[in-house]
C-alpha positions in Angstrom: 8.8 32.2 6.6 6.4 31.3 9.5 3.6 28.7 8.9 1.3 26.9 11.3 2.0 23.3 12.2 1.1 20.6 14.7 4.1 20.0 16.9 4.8 17.0 19.1 6.9 18.5 21.9 7.7 15.2 23.7 6.6 11.6 23.6 3.2 11.3 25.2 2.6 15.0 25.3 -0.4 16.6 23.5 0.1 18.2 20.1 0.6 21.9 20.0 -0.7 24.0 17.1 1.9 26.7 16.7 3.9 28.8 14.3 7.2 27.4 13.0 10.0 28.9 10.9 10.7 26.9 7.7 13.9 27.4 5.8 14.1 28.0 2.1 14.7 24.8 0.1 18.4 24.1 -0.3 20.0 21.9 -3.0 17.9 18.7 -3.6 15.0 20.0 -1.6 11.4 21.1 -2.3 9.0 23.4 -0.6 5.3 22.3 -0.8 2.1 24.1 0.2 -0.1 21.4 1.6 -3.7 21.0 0.2 -4.5 18.2 2.7 -3.0 15.7 5.1 -4.5 12.4 6.4 -4.5 11.7 10.1 -3.1 8.1 10.2 -2.9 5.7 13.2 0.9 5.7 12.6 0.9 9.4 13.7 -0.7 8.3 16.9 1.9 5.6 17.3 4.6 8.2 16.9 3.0 10.4 19.6 2.7 7.7 22.2 6.2 6.2 21.5 5.1 2.9 19.9 7.2 4.1 16.9 10.3 6.0 17.9 11.3 9.3 16.2 13.4 12.3 17.5 11.3 15.0 19.2 10.2 17.7 19.2 8.8 17.0 15.8 6.2 18.1 13.3 4.0 15.0 12.6 2.0 14.0 9.6 3.2 11.7 6.8 0.3 11.4 4.4 -0.2 14.5 2.3 -0.5 16.2 -1.1 0.0 19.7 -2.2 1.5 22.1 -4.7 5.2 22.9 -5.1 6.1 26.4 -4.1 9.8 26.4 -4.7 12.7 24.0 -5.5 16.3 23.9 -4.7 19.3 23.4 -7.0 19.4 20.1 -8.8 15.6 19.3 -8.6 14.3 18.6 -12.0 11.3 16.2 -11.7 9.0 18.8 -10.3 8.8 22.6 -10.5 6.8 25.4 -8.9 3.1 24.8 -9.5 3.4 21.0 -9.8 0.8 19.0 -7.8 2.6 16.3 -5.8 2.0 13.5 -3.4 4.3 13.2 -0.4 6.3 9.9 0.0 7.3 9.5 3.6 9.5 6.4 2.9 11.8 7.2 0.0 14.1 4.4 -0.9 17.9 5.0 -1.2 18.4 2.5 -4.1 21.7 1.2 -2.7 21.0 -0.8 0.5 20.6 -4.5 0.6 16.8 -4.4 0.5 16.8 -2.0 -2.4 19.2 -4.2 -4.3 16.7 -7.0 -4.0 13.9 -4.8 -5.3 12.3 -4.6 -1.8 12.3 -0.9 -1.6 9.6 -0.8 1.1 12.2 -2.3 3.4 14.9 0.3 2.6 17.3 0.5 5.5 17.8 4.3 5.0 14.2 5.3 4.2 13.7 7.1 7.6 17.2 8.7 7.9 15.7 12.1 7.3 13.6 11.9 10.5 16.7 12.9 12.4 17.3 16.1 10.4 16.5 19.5 11.6 13.4 20.4 9.7 12.3 23.8 11.1 12.5 25.9 14.3 10.0 27.2 16.7 9.7 30.9 17.4 12.2 30.6 20.3 14.7 28.8 18.1 14.1 25.2 19.2 15.0 22.6 16.6 12.2 20.6 15.1 12.4 17.2 13.4 10.2 16.1 10.5 8.4 13.1 12.1 8.3 10.5 9.3 10.4 12.7 6.9 7.6 14.9 5.4 6.0 16.9 8.3 2.6 17.1 6.6 0.7 18.5 9.6 1.6 22.0 8.5 0.5 24.6 6.0 3.8 24.2 4.2 6.7 21.8 4.4 10.3 21.5 3.0 11.3 17.9 2.1 13.9 16.0 0.2 13.2 15.8 -3.6 12.9 12.0 -3.2 9.9 12.6 -0.9 7.7 14.2 -3.6 6.0 12.3 -6.4 4.3 14.1 -9.3 0.5 13.6 -9.0 -0.9 12.1 -12.2 -3.7 14.0 -14.0 -7.3 13.3 -13.1 -6.8 12.8 -9.3 -8.3 15.5 -7.1 -5.5 17.2 -5.1 -7.1 17.1 -1.7 -8.2 13.4 -1.9 -4.8 12.5 -3.3 -3.3 13.0 0.2 -4.6 9.5 0.9 -2.4 8.0 -1.8 0.6 8.7 0.4 -0.1 6.0 3.0 -3.6 4.5 3.5 -4.3 3.7 -0.2 -0.8 2.5 -1.0 -0.8 0.3 2.1 -4.3 -1.2 1.5 -3.7 -1.7 -2.2 -0.3 -3.3 -1.7 -1.6 -5.6 1.1 -4.1 -7.1 -1.4 -2.1 -6.9 -4.6 1.6 -7.3 -3.5 1.6 -9.1 -0.1 -1.5 -11.4 -0.2 -1.7 -11.4 -4.0 -5.4 -11.9 -4.0 -6.7 -13.6 -7.2 -10.1 -13.3 -8.9 -12.7 -15.3 -7.1 -10.9 -15.7 -3.8 -12.5 -14.8 -0.4 -11.1 -12.1 1.8 -11.6 -10.9 5.4 -10.4 -7.5 6.5 -9.9 -6.8 10.2 -10.3 -3.1 11.1 -12.3 -0.6 9.2 -10.2 2.5 9.6 -8.6 4.4 6.7 -6.3 1.5 5.7 -9.0 -1.1 6.2 -11.4 0.9 3.9 -8.7 1.1 1.3 -8.0 -2.6 1.6 -11.7 -3.4 1.1 -11.8 -1.3 -2.1 -8.6 -3.0 -3.3 -10.1 -6.5 -2.6 -13.1 -5.5 -4.8 -10.7 -4.3 -7.5 -8.8 -7.6 -7.4 -12.1 -9.4 -8.0 -12.6 -11.1 -4.7 -15.9 -13.0 -4.6 -16.7 -12.5 -0.9 -15.3 -9.6 1.2 -15.9 -9.8 4.9 -15.2 -6.7 7.0 -14.6 -7.1 10.7 -14.7 -4.3 13.3 -15.7 -3.6 16.9 -18.0 -0.8 15.9 -21.5 -1.4 14.4 -21.4 2.2 13.1 -18.8 1.3 10.6 -20.9 -1.2 8.6 -22.2 1.4 6.2 -18.6 2.6 5.5 -17.4 -0.9 5.0 -20.2 -1.9 2.5 -19.7 1.3 0.6 -16.0 0.3 0.2 -16.9 -3.1 -1.1 -17.7 -5.4 1.8 -20.2 -8.1 1.0 -20.6 -9.0 4.7 -20.0 -7.3 8.0 -19.0 -9.1 11.3 -18.8 -7.4 14.7 -15.5 -8.5 16.3 -15.9 -10.9 19.2 -14.4 -14.1 20.4 -16.6 -15.9 17.9 -15.4 -14.0 14.9 -13.4 -16.9 13.3 -16.4 -19.2 13.7 -18.7 -16.7 12.1 -16.3 -16.2 9.2 -16.0 -20.0 8.7 -19.8 -20.1 8.7 -19.9 -17.6 5.8 -17.3 -19.6 3.8 -18.6 -23.1 3.8 -16.9 -23.9 7.1 -13.5 -23.4 5.4 -12.4 -19.9 6.3 -11.3 -17.2 3.9 -8.5 -17.6 1.4 -6.9 -14.3 2.7 -7.2 -12.4 5.9 -5.7 -8.9 6.2 -5.2 -7.5 9.7 -5.2 -3.7 9.9 -5.3 -3.1 13.6 -2.1 -4.2 15.1 -3.5 -6.0 18.2 -2.6 -9.5 19.3 -6.3 -10.5 19.6 -7.2 -9.4 16.0 -4.0 -10.9 14.5 -4.9 -14.2 16.2 -8.5 -14.0 15.0 -7.4 -13.2 11.4 -5.1 -16.3 11.5 -7.9 -18.5 12.8 -10.3 -17.1 10.1 -8.0 -18.2 7.3 -8.6 -21.5 5.6 -6.1 -24.3 5.6 -3.3 -23.3 3.2 -4.5 -19.7 3.1 -2.6 -16.4 3.7 -2.8 -14.1 6.6 -1.2 -10.6 6.1 -0.6 -8.3 9.1 -0.6 -4.6 8.2 -1.4 -3.1 11.6 1.5 -1.7 13.7 1.3 -3.2 17.2 3.3 -2.4 20.3 6.0 -4.7 21.8 3.4 -5.7 24.4 1.2 -7.3 21.8 2.4 -10.9 22.0 0.9 -13.4 19.5 1.4 -17.1 20.2 1.1 -20.3 18.0 1.8 -23.9 18.9 4.0 -26.0 16.7 1.3 -28.5 15.8 -1.1 -25.9 14.4 1.6 -24.3 12.3 2.1 -27.7 10.7 -1.5 -28.7 10.5 -3.0 -25.6 9.0 -0.3 -24.9 6.5 -1.1 -21.2 6.5 1.2 -18.4 5.5 1.6 -15.6 8.0 3.4 -12.5 6.8 4.1 -8.9 7.8 3.4 -6.1 5.3 5.3 -2.8 5.4 3.8 0.1 3.5 1.8 -2.4 1.5 5.1 -3.8 0.0 4.8 -1.0 -2.5 7.1 1.0 -4.7 5.3 4.4 -4.6 6.9 5.6 -7.9 5.5 2.5 -9.6 2.2 2.2 -7.8 0.9 5.8 -7.6 0.3 5.9 -11.4 -1.5 2.6 -11.2 -3.8 3.9 -8.4 -4.4 7.0 -10.5 -5.6 4.8 -13.3 -8.1 3.2 -11.0 -9.3 6.6 -9.8 -9.8 7.9 -13.3 -11.7 4.7 -14.3 -14.0 5.0 -11.3 -12.8 1.7 -9.7 -11.2 3.5 -6.7 -13.2 6.3 -5.0 -10.9 8.2 -2.7 -13.7 10.4 -1.3 -15.4 7.4 0.3 -12.3 6.8 2.5 -12.7 10.1 4.2 -15.0 10.2 7.1 -14.2 13.7 8.4 -12.7 16.8 6.8 -11.1 18.8 9.6 -8.8 21.8 10.3 -5.3 21.7 11.7 -6.7 22.6 15.2 -8.9 19.5 15.1 -6.0 16.9 14.9 -5.9 16.3 18.7 -9.6 15.5 18.6 -9.0 13.1 15.6 -6.4 11.3 17.7 -9.0 10.8 20.4 -11.4 9.4 17.9 -8.8 6.9 16.7 -8.2 5.8 20.3 -11.9 5.3 20.7 -12.1 3.3 17.4 -14.4 5.8 15.7 -14.5 6.7 12.0 -12.3 5.9 9.1 -9.8 8.6 7.9 -9.9 12.2 9.0 -8.4 14.6 6.4 -6.9 17.9 7.3 -7.8 20.4 4.6 -5.7 23.5 4.5 
């Protein structure tokens, strides 16, 4: 069956909106009709080669939809089930999984090398980050679909697949923000907005949003920011000025650039925690001297997929949505069509907006 999809023909090439041929779901696989897919900076990182995947590929890793058909052996969902796509399913048997660190699963992205579909001329296509959500329909491994809990709008639920899990996990699992602590969030994109909301849910007393764009202040405050700082070389000093000259208890960096990682580190109080969520390139070198590492006593940690277990955390997030503590709609800055994805990439490169949502 032919469906429309956004195909990356080669690293660095523009996306092509074209028809592809999807196979029927075989054993252990599920066919999903997409309701929506988020346009994440990680998709941009795939297209420019910062993150390596086999090409040509159908991109898109943050999505939700309805099950159309299931293959033999699939029992946890059935046709008609609303689902969230999970781009990083854990294998349950590697060393990281044995430690309970499923977000570091060594085999999570093995499916990216599979043949997912074919173009009209028979060219093999790979599934990007496993789920190929930039398409009207997709066929994925059963482990890549999570039942969507009741009470969560299907279109908005697409954001649960990456941005919200990442932002929530950065606050609750990586930095482990406690009630009354102060938090700075660097980067007010989709993940940054989710991080701001999660800091508010955690009970942070002061939440400082940092971004290069003055236009994002309204978005940031709607998500929970109590203060807004325009990024500059003086950002750490401004943040210390807002926190009694101490710095924040927790800084979360959602950009992936050396300058913002360094600023987040310098904005953190002595003994505080700096968590890096943003995915930077190998050219982004961050340096520290030995004396400052000793003197400041800060903790610097990376954060993969929010250090989350999606099967555990999606139901928790659904509870927050139903209770009104988490508003998924405020994370969406643009609702677009499949054809608009290349323009959304350009907006991300220009630092504009929060999260664009492709609605099918």
